[in-house]
VOLUM-876785 format. One line per field, with one value per residue (C-alpha): y, z, x; residue in three letters; residue number from 1. Coordinates in Angstrom, 2 decimals, always signed. Each point is the difference from the previous one (the first is absolute). Layout:
N
py: Y;... $
pz: Z;... $
px: X;... $
r: ALA;... $
k: NUM;... $
//
This chain:
149
py: +16.91;+1.83;+3.39;-0.92;-1.02;+3.28;+2.01;-1.88;+0.66;+3.70;+0.21;-1.74;+2.43;+3.02;-1.28;-0.88;+3.32;+2.21;-1.73;-0.41;+3.04;+2.78;-0.23;+1.09;+3.25;+3.00;+1.75;-0.26;+2.13;-2.05;-3.14;+1.51;+1.14;-3.50;-1.56;+2.34;-0.92;-3.65;+0.84;+0.10;+3.22;-1.47;-3.09;+0.77;-3.33;-0.31;-1.63;-1.41;-2.64;-1.35;-0.61;-1.36;-2.73;-1.28;+0.93;-0.20;+3.17;+0.48;+0.01;+2.48;+2.38;-0.06;+0.29;+2.86;+1.91;-0.37;+1.13;+3.00;+1.01;-0.41;+2.13;+2.67;+0.02;+0.09;+3.12;+1.69;-0.91;+1.66;+3.65;+2.39;+0.89;-3.68;-0.28;+3.00;-1.41;-3.42;+1.44;+2.24;-2.96;-2.08;+2.70;+0.95;-3.53;+0.20;+0.82;+3.73;+1.17;+1.28;+3.39;-1.38;-2.98;+2.17;+2.40;-2.86;-1.69;+3.28;+0.74;-3.51;-0.99;-3.23;-0.89;-0.92;-3.40;-0.91;-0.35;-3.54;-0.61;-1.19;+2.93;+1.98;+3.30;+2.08;-1.60;+0.50;+3.67;+0.38;-1.63;+2.09;+3.18;-0.84;-0.79;+3.16;+2.09;-1.89;+0.37;+3.72;+0.27;-2.04;+2.03;+3.24;-1.28;-1.54;+2.17;+1.61;+3.49;-0.89;-1.41;+3.25;+2.13 $
pz: +89.91;+3.24;-1.76;-1.36;+3.47;+1.44;-2.69;+0.65;+3.74;-0.59;-2.28;+2.58;+2.72;-2.21;-1.00;+3.59;+1.36;-2.65;+0.09;+3.77;+1.36;-2.49;-1.71;+3.26;+0.17;-1.83;-2.26;-1.00;+2.82;+2.64;-1.54;-0.24;+3.63;+1.02;-1.99;+1.67;+3.42;-0.66;-0.54;+2.97;-0.39;+1.70;-2.17;-3.06;+0.44;-0.44;+2.76;-0.53;+2.49;-2.22;-2.95;+2.25;+1.21;-3.57;-2.18;+0.19;+1.11;-3.24;-2.00;+2.38;-0.15;-3.79;-0.48;+2.47;-1.39;-3.48;+1.15;+1.76;-3.11;-2.30;+2.21;+0.17;-3.80;-0.52;+2.15;-1.99;-3.25;+1.20;-0.82;+2.85;+0.37;+0.60;+2.41;+1.94;+0.23;+1.08;+2.51;+1.50;+0.40;+1.60;+2.45;+0.90;+1.30;+2.40;+3.68;+0.69;-3.05;-3.34;+1.03;+2.89;-1.97;-2.97;+2.30;+1.73;-3.28;-1.34;+3.17;+0.48;-3.70;+1.07;-3.63;-0.48;+1.66;-2.73;-2.65;-0.85;+0.77;-3.48;-1.83;-2.14;+1.52;-2.73;+0.76;+3.73;-0.66;-2.25;+2.54;+2.89;-2.06;-1.03;+3.57;+1.34;-2.55;+0.49;+3.77;-0.38;-2.18;+2.46;+2.91;-1.71;-0.97;+3.40;+2.52;+2.62;-1.23;-3.56;+1.26;+1.80;-3.12 $
px: +30.77;+0.84;-0.31;-3.42;-1.19;+1.32;-1.80;-3.24;+0.29;+0.72;-3.02;-2.20;+1.14;-0.69;-3.44;-0.92;+1.25;-1.57;-3.39;-0.36;+1.84;+0.70;-3.40;-1.64;+1.94;-1.46;+2.48;+3.62;+1.40;-1.82;+1.46;+3.48;-0.16;-1.05;+2.85;+2.48;-1.41;+0.85;+3.67;+2.34;+1.96;+3.08;+0.36;-2.11;-1.80;-3.74;-2.05;-3.49;-1.17;-2.78;+2.29;+2.77;-2.35;-0.47;+2.98;+3.81;+1.76;+1.94;-3.23;-1.60;+2.96;+0.14;-3.76;-0.51;+2.97;-1.46;-3.46;+1.55;+1.94;-3.01;-2.26;+2.67;+0.34;-3.78;-0.21;+2.77;-1.75;-3.23;-0.74;+0.80;-3.68;-0.81;+2.90;-1.29;-3.52;+1.24;+2.48;-2.68;-2.34;+2.75;+1.10;-3.58;-0.53;+2.94;-0.21;+0.08;-1.90;+1.18;+1.37;+2.05;+1.32;+1.00;+1.82;+1.82;+0.96;+1.39;+1.94;+1.42;+0.18;-1.72;-0.66;+3.67;-0.58;-2.50;+2.70;+1.15;+3.66;+0.91;-1.60;+2.44;+1.12;-1.64;-3.40;+0.51;+0.78;-3.04;-2.30;+1.33;-0.28;-3.57;-1.02;+1.56;-1.92;-3.26;+0.21;+0.62;-3.12;-2.07;+1.32;-0.96;-3.45;-0.83;+1.78;-2.25;+1.02;-1.10;-3.30;-0.87;+0.48 $
r: MET;LYS;THR;LEU;THR;GLN;LEU;GLN;GLN;ASN;ARG;ALA;VAL;ILE;GLN;ASP;PHE;THR;LEU;THR;THR;LEU;ALA;ARG;LEU;PRO;GLY;LEU;PHE;ALA;ARG;LEU;ALA;TYR;MET;ALA;SER;LEU;ARG;ASP;LEU;SER;SER;GLY;ARG;TYR;GLU;HIS;ALA;GLY;LEU;ALA;ALA;VAL;TYR;PRO;ASP;ALA;SER;ILE;GLN;HIS;ALA;LEU;GLN;LEU;CYS;HIS;GLU;GLN;LEU;PHE;GLU;ARG;ILE;LEU;GLU;SER;PRO;LEU;ALA;SER;GLN;GLN;GLU;ASP;LEU;GLN;SER;CYS;LEU;ALA;GLY;MET;GLU;GLY;GLY;LEU;SER;GLU;VAL;VAL;SER;HIS;TRP;ARG;ARG;MET;GLU;ALA;TYR;ARG;VAL;LEU;VAL;PRO;GLU;ALA;ALA;PRO;ASP;TYR;LEU;LYS;ASP;LEU;PHE;ASN;SER;ASN;LEU;SER;ALA;LEU;LEU;GLU;ILE;LEU;ASP;THR;GLU;HIS;SER;PRO;ALA;HIS;SER;ASP;ALA $
k: 1;2;3;4;5;6;7;8;9;10;11;12;13;14;15;16;17;18;19;20;21;22;23;24;25;26;27;28;29;30;31;32;33;34;35;36;37;38;39;40;41;42;43;44;45;46;47;48;49;50;51;52;53;54;55;56;57;58;59;60;61;62;63;64;65;66;67;68;69;70;71;72;73;74;75;76;77;78;79;80;81;82;83;84;85;86;87;88;89;90;91;92;93;94;95;96;97;98;99;100;101;102;103;104;105;106;107;108;109;110;111;112;113;114;115;116;117;118;119;120;121;122;123;124;125;126;127;128;129;130;131;132;133;134;135;136;137;138;139;140;141;142;143;144;145;146;147;148;149 $
//
């Protein structure tokens, strides 16, 4: 009975979180970036004050980890052209503007923090490789030197 209650709580957290929070964010990369921002890089624990006020911590941790992993996998299942379009849209909405953000992400490899902890190494490698290539394309297309040509 305890397992059933835990599963019901996890399901309630996922439904609440996806309908009230993730649904407001445009695009998979924006959602993935948000998920990664909820994770403490020191401990790997997810923090969300709204959910913590309503649900037990164990349910929150499990549900947010699952959401993070599913978003990550959905991005990898998308065609690269779709990934590029979604990534461009996400980065364009960040402070500093598209060209500056792309340059910073390439230089610092900031995209590495987006990867869920439990993802298999081969998927982490694929994601990082894709992001590196997509950022190079975006940098080439939106660099000030390219715009002047």
